[in-house]
C-alpha positions in Angstrom: 144.1 315.0 145.9 141.8 312.7 147.8 141.4 312.2 151.5 140.5 308.9 153.0 138.4 308.6 156.1 140.4 307.8 159.2 140.6 304.3 160.4 138.0 303.2 163.0 139.3 302.6 166.5 137.9 299.6 168.3 137.9 299.9 172.1 139.8 297.2 173.9 137.9 294.5 175.7 137.4 295.6 179.3 138.8 292.4 180.7 142.1 292.7 178.9 145.1 293.6 181.1 145.9 296.7 179.0 142.5 298.1 179.6 142.7 297.4 183.3 146.1 299.0 183.6 145.2 302.2 181.8 141.8 302.4 183.5 143.5 302.2 186.9 145.3 305.5 186.3 142.4 307.2 184.6 141.5 309.2 187.7 145.0 310.4 188.5 145.3 314.1 187.8 148.4 314.9 185.7 150.0 317.9 183.9 149.6 316.4 180.4 147.7 313.4 179.0 151.1 311.8 178.0 152.0 311.6 181.7 149.0 309.4 182.3 149.9 307.3 179.3 153.4 306.7 180.6 151.9 305.9 184.0 149.4 303.4 182.5 152.2 301.8 180.5 154.4 301.3 183.6 151.5 299.8 185.5 150.8 297.5 182.6 154.4 296.5 182.4 154.4 295.8 186.2 151.3 293.6 185.8 152.7 291.6 182.9 156.3 291.1 184.0 155.6 290.8 187.8 159.2 292.0 188.4 158.6 295.3 190.1 156.3 296.6 192.8 153.6 299.2 192.1 155.7 301.8 193.9 158.6 301.2 191.5 156.3 301.3 188.5 154.9 304.7 189.5 158.3 306.2 190.1 159.7 304.7 186.8 156.9 306.4 184.9 158.2 309.9 185.9 154.6 311.2 185.5 154.0 314.8 186.6 151.1 314.1 188.9 149.1 316.8 190.6 148.6 314.7 193.7 151.2 313.0 195.9 152.9 309.7 194.9 151.4 307.8 197.9 147.9 309.0 197.1 148.3 308.0 193.5 149.6 304.5 194.5 146.6 304.2 196.8 144.1 305.1 194.0 145.7 302.7 191.6 145.9 299.9 194.1 142.2 300.4 195.1 141.1 300.2 191.4 143.2 297.1 190.8 141.7 295.4 193.9 138.2 296.3 192.6 138.8 294.2 189.5 140.4 291.4 191.4 144.1 292.1 191.0 146.2 292.3 194.2 149.5 294.1 194.1 
């Protein structure tokens, strides 16, 4: 039995919207990493569809955050403003 080396992972370009969305939730303390992934996905979906507000996206994620929802929204909004995205 042979084992192949794992595929290499190429990091996303920092200017791509996916990278911006997931980076915006990187500092949010959560119970499990998957909670942060869901939160990042919901922020990305909000940025691409422009249908919902940031508040709705955070609630829709259902992430188990270790900080309050309003504080998390403030941190995400601050990060997005820092890269030139207003929500």
